C-alpha positions in Angstrom: 7.0 -20.3 40.8 10.7 -20.2 40.2 11.4 -23.9 39.8 10.6 -26.5 37.2 7.6 -28.3 38.5 5.5 -31.4 37.6 1.7 -30.8 37.8 -0.4 -34.0 38.1 -3.8 -32.5 39.1 -5.7 -29.2 39.4 -3.9 -27.5 36.6 -6.7 -24.9 36.8 -5.0 -23.4 39.9 -1.8 -22.7 38.1 -3.6 -21.3 35.0 -5.6 -19.0 37.2 -2.6 -17.8 39.2 -0.4 -17.2 36.2 -3.3 -15.4 34.4 -3.7 -13.0 37.3 -0.6 -10.9 36.4 0.1 -11.9 32.8 0.4 -9.3 30.1 0.2 -11.9 27.3 -1.6 -15.2 27.4 -1.1 -17.7 24.5 -2.9 -21.1 24.7 -3.0 -23.9 22.2 -5.2 -26.9 23.0 -6.3 -29.8 20.8 -9.8 -29.9 22.2 -12.1 -27.6 24.2 -15.2 -28.6 26.2 -17.8 -26.3 27.6 -17.0 -27.5 31.1 -13.3 -26.5 30.8 -14.1 -23.1 29.2 -16.4 -22.3 32.1 -13.6 -22.9 34.5 -11.1 -20.6 32.8 -13.5 -17.8 31.8 -13.3 -15.8 35.1 -9.5 -15.5 35.1 -9.4 -14.8 31.3 -12.0 -12.1 31.6 -10.1 -10.5 34.4 -6.9 -10.5 32.3 -8.7 -8.8 29.4 -10.1 -6.2 31.8 -6.4 -5.3 32.4 -5.8 -5.1 28.7 -3.8 -8.3 28.6 -3.2 -9.8 25.2 -5.1 -13.1 24.8 -4.7 -15.6 22.0 -6.3 -19.1 22.0 -5.9 -21.8 19.4 -8.3 -24.7 19.5 -8.3 -27.8 17.2 -11.2 -29.3 15.3 -9.4 -32.8 15.2 -12.0 -35.6 15.0 -14.7 -33.0 15.8 -14.2 -33.5 19.6 -14.2 -29.7 20.4 -17.8 -28.7 21.4 -19.4 -25.9 19.4 -20.8 -24.7 22.7 -17.3 -24.3 24.1 -16.3 -22.2 21.1 -19.5 -20.1 21.4 -18.7 -19.4 25.0 -15.1 -18.3 24.1 -16.5 -16.1 21.3 -19.3 -14.5 23.4 -17.5 -14.1 26.7 -14.0 -13.0 25.5 -14.7 -10.3 22.9 -11.2 -8.8 23.3 -9.5 -12.1 22.7 -8.1 -13.4 19.4 -9.5 -17.0 18.9 -8.6 -19.2 16.0 -9.6 -22.7 15.0 -7.1 -25.2 13.7 -8.5 -27.2 10.7 -6.8 -30.5 10.9 -8.3 -32.1 7.8 -7.8 -35.5 9.3 -4.2 -35.0 10.3 -3.6 -35.5 14.1 -3.5 -32.4 16.2 -2.6 -33.0 19.9 -0.7 -29.9 21.4 -1.6 -28.7 24.8 0.5 -25.7 25.9 -0.1 -22.6 28.0 2.3 -19.6 27.7 2.3 -16.6 30.0 4.3 -13.5 29.7 4.3 -11.0 32.6 6.4 -8.1 33.7 8.2 -10.1 36.4 8.6 -13.6 34.8 7.5 -15.7 31.9 6.1 -19.3 32.2 5.5 -22.2 29.9 3.3 -25.1 30.7 3.3 -28.1 28.3 1.5 -31.3 29.0 -1.5 -33.5 28.4 -4.4 -31.3 29.6 -7.0 -30.0 27.2 -9.7 -27.4 28.1 -12.1 -29.7 29.9 -13.2 -29.8 33.5 -11.8 -33.3 34.0 -8.4 -32.4 32.5 -8.1 -29.2 34.5 -9.2 -30.6 37.8 -9.2 -34.3 38.8 -8.2 -36.2 35.6 -5.0 -38.1 35.3 -2.9 -35.6 33.5 0.8 -34.6 33.5 2.1 -31.1 32.8 5.5 -29.5 33.2 5.7 -25.9 34.3 8.9 -24.1 33.4 9.6 -20.5 34.4 11.7 -18.6 31.9 14.6 -18.6 34.4 14.7 -22.4 33.9 13.6 -22.7 30.2 15.8 -19.9 29.0 15.6 -19.3 25.2 13.0 -22.2 24.9 10.3 -19.8 26.0 11.0 -17.4 23.2 11.2 -20.3 20.8 7.9 -21.6 22.1 6.3 -18.2 21.5 7.5 -18.1 17.9 6.3 -21.7 17.3 3.0 -20.7 18.7 2.7 -17.7 16.4 3.7 -19.8 13.4 1.0 -22.3 14.2 -1.6 -19.7 15.2 -1.4 -17.9 11.9 -0.7 -20.9 9.7 -2.8 -21.6 6.6 -4.5 -24.4 8.5 -6.1 -22.0 10.9 -9.1 -19.7 10.6 -10.4 -16.9 12.8 -13.3 -17.9 15.0 -16.4 -15.7 14.4 -20.1 -16.3 14.1 -19.7 -17.4 10.5 -16.9 -19.9 11.0 -18.6 -21.1 14.2 -21.8 -21.9 12.3 -19.8 -23.8 9.7 -18.0 -25.8 12.4 -21.2 -26.5 14.3 -22.8 -27.9 11.2 -19.8 -30.2 10.5 -19.6 -31.2 14.1 -23.2 -32.3 14.1 -22.9 -34.2 10.9 -19.6 -35.9 11.9 -20.9 -37.0 15.3 -24.2 -38.2 13.8 -22.8 -40.5 11.1 -19.7 -42.0 12.8 -19.2 -42.8 16.5 -16.3 -40.9 18.0 -14.6 -44.1 19.2 -14.5 -45.5 15.7 -13.1 -42.4 14.2 -10.4 -42.2 16.8 -9.4 -45.9 16.5 -9.1 -45.7 12.7 -7.0 -42.6 12.7 -4.7 -43.7 15.6 -4.3 -47.2 14.0 -3.2 -45.6 10.7 -0.6 -43.4 12.5 0.8 -46.3 14.6 1.3 -48.4 11.4 2.6 -45.7 9.0 3.4 -42.7 11.1 1.6 -39.3 10.8 1.5 -37.6 7.5 4.2 -34.9 7.4 3.6 -31.6 5.8 6.1 -30.4 3.2 8.9 -28.4 4.6 9.9 -25.2 2.9 13.5 -24.1 3.2 15.3 -21.1 1.8 19.0 -21.1 1.3 20.8 -17.8 1.8 21.6 -16.5 -1.6 25.3 -16.3 -2.4 26.4 -12.9 -3.4 27.7 -12.6 -6.9 30.4 -10.0 -7.5 28.9 -9.0 -10.8 25.7 -8.0 -9.0 27.2 -6.2 -6.0 30.5 -4.7 -6.9 29.2 -1.6 -8.6 26.3 -1.1 -6.2 24.2 0.8 -8.7 20.6 0.0 -9.4 19.8 -2.3 -12.4 17.4 -1.0 -15.1 14.4 -2.6 -13.5 15.3 -1.2 -10.1 15.8 2.3 -11.7 12.2 2.1 -13.1 10.9 1.0 -9.7 12.8 3.7 -7.8 11.4 6.4 -10.1 7.9 5.0 -9.7 8.3 5.1 -5.9 9.5 8.6 -6.0 6.5 9.6 -8.0 4.1 7.8 -5.7 5.6 9.6 -2.7 5.3 12.9 -4.6 1.6 12.0 -5.1 1.3 11.9 -1.3 0.9 8.1 -0.9 2.4 6.8 2.3 2.3 3.1 1.2 2.8 1.2 -2.0 3.3 -2.2 -3.4 6.1 -3.0 -5.9 5.7 -6.2 -7.9 9.0 -7.3 -9.5 9.4 -10.6 -11.2 11.8 -13.1 -9.5 15.4 -12.3 -10.5 15.0 -8.5 -10.8 16.4 -7.7 -7.3 13.6 -6.8 -4.9 15.8 -6.7 -1.8 18.4 -4.5 -3.4 15.6 -2.2 -4.7 14.5 -1.8 -1.1 18.1 -1.1 0.0 18.5 1.6 -2.6 15.1 3.1 -1.8 16.1 3.2 1.9 18.8 5.8 1.2 16.3 8.6 1.8 15.3 7.3 5.2 17.1 7.4 8.5 15.8 4.2 10.2 14.4 1.2 8.4 12.4 -1.9 9.6 12.6 -4.9 7.3 10.0 -7.6 8.1 10.0 -11.1 6.6 8.7 -14.6 7.6 12.0 -16.6 7.3 15.3 -16.2 9.0 17.2 -16.9 5.7 15.5 -14.0 4.0 16.3 -11.7 7.0 20.0 -12.7 6.9 20.2 -12.2 3.2 18.5 -8.8 3.4 20.8 -7.7 6.1 23.8 -8.5 3.9 22.3 -6.7 0.9 21.5 -3.6 2.9 25.0 -3.4 4.3 26.5 -3.6 0.9 24.5 -0.5 -0.1 24.9 1.2 3.3 28.3 0.2 4.6 28.4 2.9 7.3 25.0 2.0 8.8 24.4 -0.4 11.6 22.1 -3.4 11.1 20.7 -6.0 13.5 18.2 -8.9 13.8 15.1 -9.0 15.9 14.0 -12.6 16.3 13.7 -15.4 18.9 17.5 -15.4 19.5 18.7 -11.8 18.9 16.9 -8.7 20.0 18.6 -5.7 18.4 16.1 -2.9 18.3 18.5 0.1 18.2 20.3 -0.4 14.9 19.7 1.9 11.9 18.3 -1.1 10.0 16.4 -3.7 12.0 15.6 -7.0 10.3 12.7 -8.6 12.2 11.0 -11.9 12.1 7.2 -11.5 11.8 6.7 -14.4 14.2 8.5 -12.5 17.0 7.7 -8.9 16.1 3.9 -9.5 15.9 3.7 -10.5 19.6 2.3 -7.7 21.7 5.2 -7.7 24.1 7.8 -7.3 21.3 5.8 -4.7 19.4 5.7 -2.6 22.6 9.4 -2.6 22.8 9.3 0.0 20.0 7.8 3.4 19.6 5.2 3.5 16.8 7.2 6.2 15.1 10.6 4.4 15.6 11.1 3.8 11.8 10.8 6.1 8.8 10.5 3.3 6.4 9.0 -0.2 6.8 9.6 -2.8 4.2 7.5 -6.0 4.1 9.3 -8.6 2.0 7.5 -11.4 0.1 4.4 -9.2 0.5 2.1 -11.9 -0.7 2.3 -13.4 2.8 1.1 -10.1 4.3 -2.6 -11.0 4.4 -2.1 -12.8 7.7 -3.3 -11.0 10.8 0.3 -11.0 12.2 1.4 -8.6 9.5 -1.7 -6.5 9.9 -0.9 -6.1 13.6 2.6 -4.9 12.8 1.4 -2.5 10.1 -1.4 -1.1 12.3 1.1 -0.5 15.2 3.8 1.4 13.4 3.4 4.9 11.9 6.3 5.2 9.4 6.6 7.9 6.8 6.3 5.1 4.2 5.3 1.5 4.0 6.8 -0.5 1.1 5.6 -4.0 0.1 7.7 -6.0 -2.3 6.8 -9.3 -4.0 7.0 -11.2 -7.2 3.6 -12.9 -6.8 0.5 -11.0 -5.4 -1.7 -13.5 -7.2 -5.4 -12.8 -6.8 -6.0 -16.4 -8.1 -4.8 -17.8 -4.8 -7.5 -15.8 -2.9 -5.2 -14.3 -0.4 -5.1 -10.8 -1.7 -2.7 -8.2 -0.3 -3.7 -5.1 -2.2 -5.9 -3.8 0.6 -2.9 -3.5 2.9 -1.3 -0.9 0.6 -4.7 0.7 -0.2 -4.6 -0.8 -3.7 -1.6 1.4 -4.6 0.7 -0.5 -6.9 3.7 1.8 -7.6 4.9 -0.5 -10.4 4.3 -4.0 -11.7 7.0 -5.8 -13.8 5.7 -9.2 -14.7 8.3 -11.8 -15.8 6.9 -11.5 -19.4 7.6 -7.7 -19.4 11.1 -8.4 -18.0 11.8 -11.0 -20.8 10.7 -8.5 -23.4 13.3 -6.0 -22.0 16.0 -8.7 -22.0 16.2 -8.5 -18.2 15.3 -12.2 -17.8 15.9 -15.2 -20.1 13.3 -16.4 -22.6 11.5 -19.7 -22.0 10.2 -22.6 -24.1 7.3 -24.2 -22.2 6.2 -27.8 -22.9 3.0 -29.1 -21.4 3.2 -32.9 -21.2 0.0 -34.9 -20.7 -0.3 -36.8 -17.4 -3.1 -39.3 -17.6 -3.4 -39.7 -13.8 -7.0 -39.3 -12.7 -6.6 -36.7 -9.9 -10.3 -36.5 -9.3 -10.0 -39.8 -7.5 -7.4 -38.4 -5.0 -8.7 -36.8 -1.8 -8.2 -33.1 -1.4 -7.2 -32.1 2.1 -7.1 -28.4 3.0 -4.6 -26.9 0.6 -3.4 -29.9 -1.2 -3.9 -33.5 -2.3 -3.7 -36.4 0.3 0.0 -37.2 0.4 -0.4 -41.0 0.7 -3.0 -41.3 -2.0 -0.9 -39.0 -4.3 2.2 -41.2 -3.6 0.4 -44.3 -4.8 -0.1 -42.9 -8.3 3.3 -41.0 -8.4 5.6 -43.8 -7.3 5.1 -46.1 -10.3 7.9 -47.1 -12.7 5.7 -46.4 -15.8 5.2 -42.8 -14.5 8.9 -42.4 -13.8 9.7 -43.6 -17.3 7.3 -41.2 -18.9 8.9 -38.3 -16.9 12.4 -39.5 -17.8 11.6 -39.6 -21.5 9.9 -36.2 -21.5 13.0 -34.8 -19.8 15.6 -36.5 -22.1 13.7 -35.2 -25.2 13.7 -31.5 -24.1 16.3 -31.0 -21.4 19.4 -28.7 -21.6 22.3 -28.9 -19.1 21.2 -28.1 -15.5 17.7 -29.0 -14.2 15.7 -28.4 -11.0 12.7 -30.7 -10.7 9.8 -29.7 -8.4 8.1 -32.7 -6.6 5.1 -33.2 -4.4 6.8 -35.2 -1.6 10.1 -36.3 -0.3 9.2 -39.9 -1.3 8.6 -38.8 -4.9 11.8 -36.8 -5.0 13.9 -39.8 -3.7 12.0 -42.2 -6.0 12.6 -40.2 -9.2 16.2 -39.4 -8.2 17.0 -43.1 -7.8 15.2 -44.0 -11.1 17.1 -41.3 -13.0 20.4 -42.5 -11.5 19.7 -46.1 -12.5 19.2 -44.8 -16.0 22.7 -43.3 -16.1 22.0 -39.7 -15.1 23.7 -37.8 -12.2 20.9 -36.8 -9.9 20.2 -36.0 -6.2 17.1 -35.3 -4.1 17.0 -32.4 -1.6 14.4 -31.5 1.0 14.0 -29.5 4.2 15.5 -32.5 6.1 18.7 -32.5 4.0 21.6 -31.1 6.0 22.5 -27.6 5.0 26.1 -28.5 3.9 24.6 -31.2 1.6 22.2 -28.7 0.1 25.0 -26.2 -0.6 27.2 -28.9 -2.0 24.5 -30.1 -4.4 23.9 -26.5 -5.6 27.6 -26.1 -6.4 27.7 -29.5 -8.2 24.7 -28.5 -10.3 26.3 -25.1 -11.1 29.6 -26.8 -12.1 27.9 -29.4 -14.2 28.9 -32.3 -12.0 25.2 -33.4 -11.6 22.4 -33.1 -14.1 19.3 -32.7 -12.0 18.2 -31.8 -8.5 14.8 -33.2 -7.4 13.4 -31.0 -4.6 10.3 -30.4 -2.5 9.6 -26.7 -2.2 13.3 -25.9 -1.6 13.8 -23.3 -4.2 10.7 -21.2 -4.0 11.8 -18.0 -2.4 15.1 -16.2 -2.1 17.4 -18.7 -3.9 18.8 -18.5 -7.4 21.2 -20.6 -9.5 21.4 -18.5 -12.6 22.9 -21.3 -14.7 19.8 -23.5 -14.3 18.4 -23.8 -17.8 15.7 -26.5 -17.4 12.8 -26.8 -15.0 10.8 -30.0 -14.6 7.4 -29.9 -12.8 6.3 -33.4 -11.7 3.7 -32.2 -9.2 0.1 -30.9 -9.4 0.0 -27.1 -9.3 -1.8 -26.3 -6.1 -0.8 -22.6 -5.9 -0.5 -20.2 -8.8 1.8 -18.0 -6.7 4.2 -20.8 -5.9 4.2 -21.9 -9.6 5.1 -18.4 -10.6 8.0 -18.3 -8.1 9.3 -21.7 -9.3 9.3 -20.6 -12.9 11.4 -17.6 -11.9 14.1 -20.0 -10.7 15.0 -20.7 -14.3 14.8 -17.2 -15.8 18.0 -15.7 -14.5 20.4 -14.5 -17.1 23.7 -16.4 -17.3 26.6 -16.5 -19.7 26.0 -19.1 -22.4 22.3 -19.5 -21.5 20.0 -18.7 -24.4 16.7 -19.7 -22.8 15.1 -21.9 -20.1 13.2 -25.0 -20.9 10.1 -25.7 -18.8 8.7 -29.2 -18.8 5.4 -29.5 -17.0 3.2 -32.5 -16.4 -0.4 -31.5 -16.7 -3.3 -33.7 -15.7 -6.9 -33.1 -14.5 -5.7 -31.6 -11.2 -7.0 -28.4 -9.6 -5.8 -25.2 -11.4 -4.8 -27.1 -14.5 -7.2 -25.0 -16.6 -6.0 -21.7 -15.2 -2.3 -22.1 -14.3 -1.1 -21.1 -17.8 -2.6 -17.7 -17.3 0.6 -16.9 -15.5 2.1 -16.3 -18.9 -0.1 -13.3 -19.5 1.1 -10.0 -17.9 -2.5 -8.8 -17.1 -4.3 -10.7 -14.3 -6.9 -13.1 -15.5 -8.8 -16.0 -14.0 -9.6 -17.7 -17.3 -7.1 -19.5 -19.5 -7.2 -19.1 -23.3 -4.3 -20.5 -25.3 -4.6 -18.0 -28.1 -4.4 -15.1 -25.5 -1.3 -16.6 -24.0 0.4 -17.1 -27.3 -0.2 -13.6 -28.5 1.2 -12.1 -25.4 4.5 -14.0 -25.5 7.8 -12.1 -26.1 10.0 -13.1 -29.0 12.0 -16.3 -28.5 9.4 -17.6 -26.0 6.9 -20.4 -26.8 4.1 -22.4 -25.1 3.7 -25.9 -26.5 0.8 -28.1 -25.4 0.1 -31.7 -26.4 -3.2 -32.2 -28.0 -4.5 -34.2 -25.1 -3.9 -31.2 -22.8 -5.8 -28.8 -25.0 -8.7 -31.2 -25.0 -8.4 -31.6 -21.2 -8.4 -27.9 -20.5 -11.5 -27.4 -22.7 -13.2 -30.2 -20.9 -12.3 -28.9 -17.4 -13.5 -25.5 -18.4 -16.8 -27.0 -19.6 -17.3 -29.0 -16.3 -16.0 -26.3 -14.0 -18.1 -24.3 -11.7 -19.6 -21.4 -13.6 -18.0 -18.1 -13.3 -21.1 -16.8 -11.4 -20.8 -19.6 -8.9 -17.1 -18.9 -8.4 -17.8 -15.2 -7.7 -20.5 -16.2 -5.1 -18.2 -18.9 -3.6 -15.4 -16.3 -3.1 -17.9 -13.9 -1.5 -18.9 -16.5 1.1 -15.3 -17.4 1.7 -14.5 -13.8 2.5 -17.6 -13.4 4.6 -16.5 -16.3 6.7 -13.0 -14.8 7.1 -14.3 -11.4 8.0 -17.2 -12.6 10.2 -19.7 -10.2 8.5 -20.9 -9.2 5.1 -18.1 -7.7 3.0 -18.7 -4.3 1.4 -18.1 -4.0 -2.4 -14.7 -2.5 -1.8 -13.8 -5.2 0.7 -14.7 -7.8 -2.0 -12.5 -6.1 -4.5 -9.5 -5.7 -2.2 -9.6 -8.9 -0.2 -11.4 -11.7 -2.1 -8.9 -12.5 -4.8 -11.5 -11.9 -7.4 -11.3 -9.3 -10.3 -14.3 -7.4 -9.0 -15.3 -5.8 -12.3 -16.5 -9.2 -13.3 -19.4 -8.8 -10.8 -21.3 -6.2 -13.0 -20.7 -8.4 -16.1 -22.3 -11.4 -14.4 -24.9 -9.9 -12.1 -25.5 -6.3 -13.2 -24.4 -5.1 -9.7 -22.8 -6.2 -6.5 -26.2 -6.3 -4.9 -27.5 -8.4 -7.8 -24.8 -11.0 -6.8 -26.0 -10.8 -3.2 -29.5 -11.4 -4.3 -28.5 -14.5 -6.3 -26.5 -15.7 -3.3 -29.5 -15.5 -1.1 -27.9 -12.9 1.1 -30.7 -10.2 1.0 -33.4 -10.1 3.7 -37.0 -9.3 2.9 -36.6 -5.5 3.1 -33.4 -5.6 1.0 -35.1 -7.8 -1.6 -37.8 -5.1 -1.9 -35.2 -2.4 -2.3 -33.4 -4.4 -5.0 -36.6 -5.1 -6.8 -37.6 -1.4 -6.9 -34.1 0.1 -7.6 -32.3 -2.6 -9.6 -32.0 -0.4 -12.7 -30.6 2.5 -10.6 -27.9 0.3 -9.0 -26.9 -1.1 -12.4 -26.7 2.4 -13.8 -24.3 3.5 -11.1 -22.3 0.3 -11.7 -22.1 0.6 -15.5 -22.1 4.2 -16.5 -18.9 4.9 -18.4 -16.0 6.7 -16.6 -13.3 8.2 -18.8 -12.9 10.7 -15.9 -13.8 10.4 -12.2 -16.3 13.3 -12.5 -19.6 11.3 -12.5 -18.7 9.5 -9.3 -17.3 12.6 -7.6 -20.6 14.3 -8.3 -22.5 11.3 -6.9 -20.2 11.4 -3.9 -21.2 15.0 -3.3 -24.9 14.1 -3.7 -24.4 11.3 -1.1 -22.5 13.6 1.3 -25.7 15.5 2.0 -26.9 12.5 4.0 -29.5 9.8 3.9 -32.5 12.2 4.2 -31.5 14.6 1.4 -29.4 12.6 -0.9 -32.1 12.1 -3.6 -33.0 15.8 -3.8 -32.0 17.9 -6.9 -28.6 19.6 -7.0 -27.1 22.5 -8.8 -23.5 22.6 -10.1 -22.5 25.7 -8.1 -23.4 23.9 -4.9 -21.4 20.9 -5.9 -18.3 22.9 -7.1 -16.5 23.4 -3.7 -16.8 19.7 -2.8 -15.7 18.8 -6.4 -12.6 21.0 -6.1 -11.7 19.8 -2.6 -12.0 16.2 -3.5 -9.9 16.3 -6.7 -7.2 18.4 -5.1 -7.1 16.7 -1.7 -4.5 14.1 -2.9 -1.6 14.7 -5.2 -2.4 11.7 -7.3 -6.0 12.9 -7.9 -4.7 16.3 -9.0 -2.4 14.6 -11.5 -4.9 12.1 -12.9 -7.9 14.4 -13.2 -6.7 18.0 -13.5 -9.3 20.6 -12.5 -9.2 24.4 -12.4 -9.7 25.4 -8.7 -11.7 28.5 -9.7 -15.2 27.8 -8.6 -16.9 29.4 -11.6 -14.8 27.3 -14.0 -15.4 24.2 -11.8 -19.2 24.9 -12.0 -19.0 25.2 -15.7 -17.1 21.9 -15.9 -19.6 20.1 -13.8 -22.5 21.3 -15.9 -20.7 20.4 -19.2 -19.3 17.1 -18.2 -20.9 14.9 -15.5 -24.3 16.5 -15.4 -24.9 16.8 -19.2 -23.2 13.6 -20.1 -24.7 11.4 -17.4 -28.2 12.6 -17.9 -27.9 12.0 -21.6 -26.7 8.4 -21.2 -28.8 7.3 -18.3 -31.9 6.3 -20.4 -34.1 8.6 -18.4 -33.0 7.7 -14.9 -31.3 11.2 -14.5 -32.4 14.6 -15.7 -30.6 17.9 -16.1 -33.1 20.7 -16.7 -32.9 24.4 -15.8 -29.6 24.0 -14.1 -30.8 21.2 -11.8 -29.4 17.7 -11.8 -32.0 15.2 -10.4 -32.8 11.5 -10.0 -35.8 10.9 -12.2 -37.5 8.6 -9.7 -38.8 8.7 -6.1 -37.2 6.7 -3.3 -39.6 5.0 -1.0 -39.1 5.9 2.6 -39.2 2.3 3.9 -36.1 1.4 1.8 -34.4 4.8 1.4 -31.6 4.0 3.8 -30.8 0.7 2.1 -30.7 2.3 -1.4 -28.6 5.2 0.0 -26.0 2.8 1.6 -25.9 0.6 -1.5 -25.4 3.6 -3.8 -22.6 4.8 -1.5 -20.9 1.4 -1.7 -20.9 1.3 -5.5 -19.7 4.9 -5.7 -16.9 4.3 -3.3 -15.8 1.1 -5.1 -15.8 2.8 -8.5 -13.8 5.8 -7.4 -11.2 3.5 -5.8 -11.0 1.3 -8.9 -10.7 4.3 -11.2 -7.8 5.9 -9.4 -6.2 2.5 -8.7 -6.1 1.6 -12.4 -5.2 5.1 -13.6 -2.4 5.3 -11.0 -0.9 1.9 -11.6 2.3 2.1 -13.5 3.5 -0.6 -15.9 7.0 -0.6 -17.5 
């Protein structure tokens, strides 16, 4: 198979042959049928038996894919990674089969989906290209596959997501005939073209002499470096650093890298990699640096800057030794919840893993704290940075937008582009935006839009009104984008309208006005965009933020970004009291009324907690533990005990407990709530409970004496440096025994309202545990105990400036 070849029938023969010696198999297909899956199963099972890497992406477009086909893939290929592309009505037609082997690589692209007809006798055309013919196109195809495979439009296939799809499939095919759905969608695309998703582009940040000449850390970086040194001393081997946009995250990583020999820097965009490479070489001019991506494969440099799309592929990971790097830096760490990052993190064994980001927003429900074990070395919110004069103050103006967004269809992660355009591309809307801007603007403005159409429309309208404006998007040539930036900096134009162009990695310090004319769909992106205007610059006293607010999703919570402490509920008074001097938040009366009304109509907090539980369960494919829920759900987990008494009280209300578990909850509800709610000024109560549980499911509820618990107590609190520092304990066992008696045993028995006793030196549960539910109560108690210990040390260890 050394030549380019057209395949017009029996594609199954080529798929089988190429699978026989492949080390990596990546397939993407718009539709999958049970008949087609049965044909390919034997060769795929054989490949898995050889430990080949197998990834399959199947589309749900128009609900043509059969649930039985997905079920077969899930059951018969347990070693494969299978994901489902959620099209949300947008056409999805790719059919590509990629094979990497030790001798050659092959790419098949054509018209054949996974069905018996398409793979055998149907009229289908496919082109088979060996790597010798396709050249760099093969690597490009692998990267494009990975980008699509782990995009926000895909979900992992597991029993939970399969059940959800099967239900939707049944409903869709019962209510609307397939031919009708097909014809309506295809007709729309023929007439208007497919809906295009927004493109996100980063410019490579220009280096400013004032920032790089001295090559010494800025004050914020000094604080972060000190915090990282402390966290390493405390024997952590991974940490997250949260630095507001504009405080120099990349240079922080470069300064931190001085104590490591070899460094791997991982990011999701080429622009970020090139910028980071330049920054690191400024700090380390004698070191070697190289890229590892689809085009360049430099794996031997001191500093390797790798694209996650390339590096996360099994073949490329295996080009490295797991201990090849002393330090691994994950940039824009809020992207790291994707399985591609987890694969890289799980593969390498560095001395230290550093995650850096400006926006690890729990409110976006893609939490990254679990990847660094909840260890936040330091968090400097942009509010903290403004208070320290590291960033510019802001004057925020919320302008009422009377558009009824409830009438616009929500698709996947955003509003329907065409429906949104109909309400946005109106002259009366443009005039309102123009007047709001004229009334409050300063000298240089970036305006964030929903679509390219809106950016062009508003730019034209502003130009007609006598203002110097331009519109930029991902399709704008790079030289035009760079020229527009320079014109804005020099004052030759007044405003740039953009679509997600200045979110990450780009700064124009002289920008002093931000204009938001789009619904806020992501709190994290909103935070990043605010950061674009907060850079300090000569002659700049503050940044004006003009934001149109209507009844769109997140409107009632978005302003919580102005509070340094994470919260999922907006209160204007709380925001205003947390503002630094010279900052202000001004909302029109209609907005205050709108937010109150949205909060009144919103899903109750209880329902939100349950909804996020089910979302996480679907992602994991099984019931999350309490600690899973805390680390991965995007929810502030301490709210669970406020709303439900305990995590298992929430599971009861969610209908997640079986008959035996309901009996256990009914009998031991008070005990579970006691473990959840007992006060913890120190970790001692939960360490004692951890010892009690360490005796196993049979003996855990038996009485315990302090002298028996003392060795476990001392070992636990001295096992990690951070525990020693947070809760100091004398290692002498007699003194530890006395401490246990005086503190957790006496205090907990006194506050437990009779649930615990401490008499004659024995600490005991003041209730019996029924044998039939003993194991359930034991495991539940263990989950709560584990969560509370993690939460305690996480909060005590987190450093704020």
